[in-house]
C-alpha positions in Angstrom: -6.0 -22.3 -5.6 -8.9 -23.8 -3.7 -12.4 -23.1 -5.0 -13.7 -21.6 -1.8 -11.6 -19.7 0.6 -12.3 -17.8 3.9 -9.8 -15.1 2.7 -9.9 -13.4 -0.7 -8.1 -15.3 -3.3 -6.1 -12.2 -4.2 -4.8 -12.1 -0.6 -3.6 -15.7 -0.9 -1.8 -14.8 -4.2 -0.3 -11.7 -2.6 0.9 -13.8 0.4 2.5 -16.3 -2.0 4.2 -13.5 -3.9 5.4 -11.9 -0.6 7.0 -15.2 0.4 8.6 -15.6 -3.0 10.0 -12.0 -2.8 11.4 -12.6 0.6 12.9 -16.0 -0.4 14.5 -15.0 -3.7 16.8 -12.1 -4.6 15.0 -11.1 -7.7 14.5 -7.6 -9.2 11.4 -8.2 -11.4 8.3 -10.3 -10.9 7.0 -12.6 -13.6 4.5 -11.2 -16.0 0.8 -11.0 -15.1 0.1 -13.8 -17.6 2.7 -16.0 -16.0 1.3 -15.3 -12.5 -2.2 -16.1 -13.8 -0.9 -19.5 -15.0 1.1 -20.2 -11.9 -1.7 -19.5 -9.5 -4.7 -20.5 -11.7 -6.5 -17.2 -11.2 -7.8 -14.3 -13.4 -5.8 -11.2 -14.4 -8.0 -9.1 -12.1 -7.1 -11.3 -9.1 -3.4 -11.0 -10.0 -3.7 -7.2 -10.3 -5.5 -6.9 -7.0 -2.7 -9.0 -5.4 0.0 -6.8 -6.9 -1.9 -3.6 -5.8 -2.0 -4.9 -2.3 1.8 -5.5 -2.4 2.3 -2.0 -3.9 0.3 -0.5 -1.0 2.7 -2.2 1.4 5.7 -0.8 -0.5 7.0 -4.2 -1.6 6.6 -3.8 -5.4 6.2 -0.9 -7.8 4.9 -0.8 -11.4 7.5 0.1 -14.0 5.7 1.1 -17.2 6.9 -0.9 -20.2 8.8 -3.3 -17.9 6.3 -4.8 -15.5 6.4 -5.1 -11.7 9.6 -4.6 -9.8 10.5 -5.5 -6.3 11.4 -2.6 -4.1 14.7 -3.3 -2.3 16.0 -1.6 0.8 14.3 1.5 2.1 11.3 1.6 4.4 9.5 -1.8 4.7 6.6 -0.4 6.7 3.2 -0.5 5.1 1.9 2.6 3.4 -0.7 3.0 6.1 2.0 2.9 8.8 4.1 5.4 7.0 1.2 7.8 6.3 0.1 7.6 9.9 3.6 8.1 11.2 3.9 11.2 9.0 1.8 13.0 11.6 4.5 12.6 14.2 7.4 13.0 11.8 6.1 16.3 10.5 5.1 17.4 14.1 1.5 17.9 13.1 -1.1 18.7 15.8 -4.8 18.5 15.8 -6.2 21.0 13.3 -3.1 21.2 11.2 -3.4 20.6 7.4 -2.4 17.1 6.3 -0.4 16.9 3.0 -2.3 16.7 -0.3 -2.7 13.5 -2.3 -0.2 14.8 -4.9 2.4 15.5 -2.2 1.8 12.1 -0.6 2.2 10.3 -3.9 5.5 12.1 -4.5 6.8 11.5 -1.0 6.0 7.8 -0.9 6.4 7.0 -4.6 3.0 5.3 -4.8 -0.1 5.7 -6.9 -2.9 8.1 -6.1 -5.3 5.1 -5.7 -3.1 3.6 -2.9 -2.9 7.0 -1.2 -6.7 7.5 -1.4 -7.3 4.0 0.0 -5.1 4.8 3.1 -6.6 8.3 3.5 -10.1 6.7 3.6 -8.8 4.3 6.2 -7.3 7.1 8.3 -10.6 9.1 8.1 -12.5 6.0 9.1 -10.2 5.6 12.1 -10.8 9.2 13.1 -7.3 10.4 12.5 -8.2 12.8 9.6 -11.2 15.0 8.7 -12.0 16.4 5.3 -13.1 20.0 5.1 -14.7 20.8 1.8 -12.5 23.3 -0.1 -9.7 23.2 2.5 -8.4 19.6 2.2 -7.7 17.2 5.0 -6.8 18.1 8.6 -5.5 16.2 11.5 -8.5 15.3 13.7 -6.7 13.2 16.4 -3.2 12.1 17.1 -2.4 8.4 16.5 -1.8 6.3 19.6 1.8 5.2 19.9 2.4 1.5 19.4 5.5 -0.4 20.2 6.8 -2.2 17.1 9.1 -5.3 17.4 
């Protein structure tokens, strides 16, 4: 890896892993130690790259096994899937948005990944948090045409 980069090093590692996943038909990724040696980065950088891919739904952590590639299923990013949930569940402005626990179960991702996207949705004005009541839909997402 280059010493100085305009993008975060973990983003470069995640992009390299994404290309590897798309090019090969593999079920499991190399160990974190092997990825550290391959990319010449720290364990923290490798973990951030893997977490970024987990948030996109490309990989998942398998305790005792390592990181596995998610095959088939929905290839949209977690942010897209959580935003599209508003339309899929016919939610309108003022309706309650599902809890973190239900989102983790529905999408099969960590609470950290869910919280990251929820914060992004709140920042974009789609959700509002009401203390003691949870999150509510604040605005409907604008429809975008996907290729």
